[in-house]
C-alpha positions as CSV (number, residue, x, y, z in Angstrom):
1,M,0.0,0.0,0.0
2,A,1.4,3.4,-1.0
3,T,0.9,5.7,2.0
4,L,2.6,8.8,3.1
5,N,2.7,10.0,6.7
6,A,3.0,13.7,7.1
7,T,3.0,16.0,10.1
8,P,2.2,19.6,9.3
9,N,4.6,22.2,10.7
10,L,2.3,24.5,12.7
11,T,4.3,27.2,14.5
12,P,2.5,27.9,17.8
13,R,3.7,31.6,17.9
14,L,2.1,32.3,14.5
15,M,-1.1,30.4,15.3
16,P,-1.6,30.4,19.1
17,D,-5.2,29.0,19.1
18,T,-4.5,26.0,16.9
19,P,-4.4,22.4,18.3
20,E,-1.4,20.2,18.4
21,P,-0.2,18.9,15.0
22,Q,-1.9,15.7,13.8
23,D,-0.5,12.8,12.0
24,L,-2.1,12.9,8.5
25,R,-2.2,9.9,6.3
26,V,-2.3,10.2,2.5
27,I,-3.6,7.2,0.6
28,H,-3.3,6.8,-3.1
29,P,-6.8,6.5,-4.7
30,L,-5.9,3.1,-6.3
31,D,-5.1,1.7,-2.9
32,D,-8.2,3.2,-1.2
33,V,-11.4,1.4,-0.5
34,A,-13.8,1.7,-3.4
35,E,-16.8,4.0,-2.9
36,Q,-20.4,3.4,-4.0
37,K,-21.1,5.5,-7.1
38,C,-24.0,7.9,-7.3
39,S,-26.8,7.0,-9.7
40,S,-28.0,9.5,-12.2
41,L,-31.1,7.7,-13.1
42,G,-34.2,9.8,-12.9
43,L,-32.4,13.1,-12.8
44,G,-33.6,14.3,-16.2
45,R,-32.0,16.9,-18.5
46,I,-30.0,19.9,-17.3
47,R,-31.5,23.2,-18.2
48,L,-29.1,25.4,-20.1
49,T,-29.4,29.1,-20.6
50,R,-29.0,30.5,-24.1
51,P,-25.5,31.8,-23.6
52,V,-24.3,28.5,-22.3
53,R,-26.0,26.6,-25.1
54,L,-24.4,29.0,-27.6
55,S,-20.9,28.6,-26.1
56,L,-21.3,24.9,-26.1
57,G,-22.3,25.0,-29.8
58,V,-19.3,27.2,-30.6
59,L,-17.0,24.8,-28.7
60,R,-18.5,21.8,-30.6
61,A,-18.0,23.6,-34.0
62,Y,-14.4,24.5,-33.0
63,L,-13.6,20.9,-32.0
64,I,-15.1,19.6,-35.3
65,A,-13.0,22.1,-37.3
66,M,-9.8,21.3,-35.5
67,T,-10.4,17.5,-36.0
68,L,-11.0,18.1,-39.8
69,M,-7.8,20.2,-40.0
70,L,-5.9,17.5,-38.2
71,G,-7.2,14.9,-40.5
72,Y,-6.3,17.0,-43.6
73,H,-2.8,17.5,-42.2
74,V,-2.3,13.8,-41.6
75,L,-3.5,12.9,-45.1
76,D,-1.3,15.6,-46.6
77,L,1.8,14.3,-44.7
78,A,1.0,10.8,-45.8
79,G,1.0,12.0,-49.4
80,L,-2.6,10.9,-50.1
81,L,-3.9,14.3,-51.2
82,H,-1.3,15.4,-53.7
83,K,-0.2,12.6,-56.0
84,S,2.9,13.3,-58.1
85,H,3.0,11.9,-61.6
């Protein structure tokens, strides 16, 4: 198990009302006990305002355009677009 024990350095003169330092234990998420996941059944759709809907549409268009440009560039580098005779 990957754990890390750490003791915070709390200076009493800077923080006189704080309790004594505690021994903190950090556990990696892969070594931790699995949690029960929340269910999203029955929640319905999320309401989006017009500006949010517009910005998501613009983001979708941008991502599609970037994907098409990447595909074009890959095909161009592979030499499939411009055949030399």
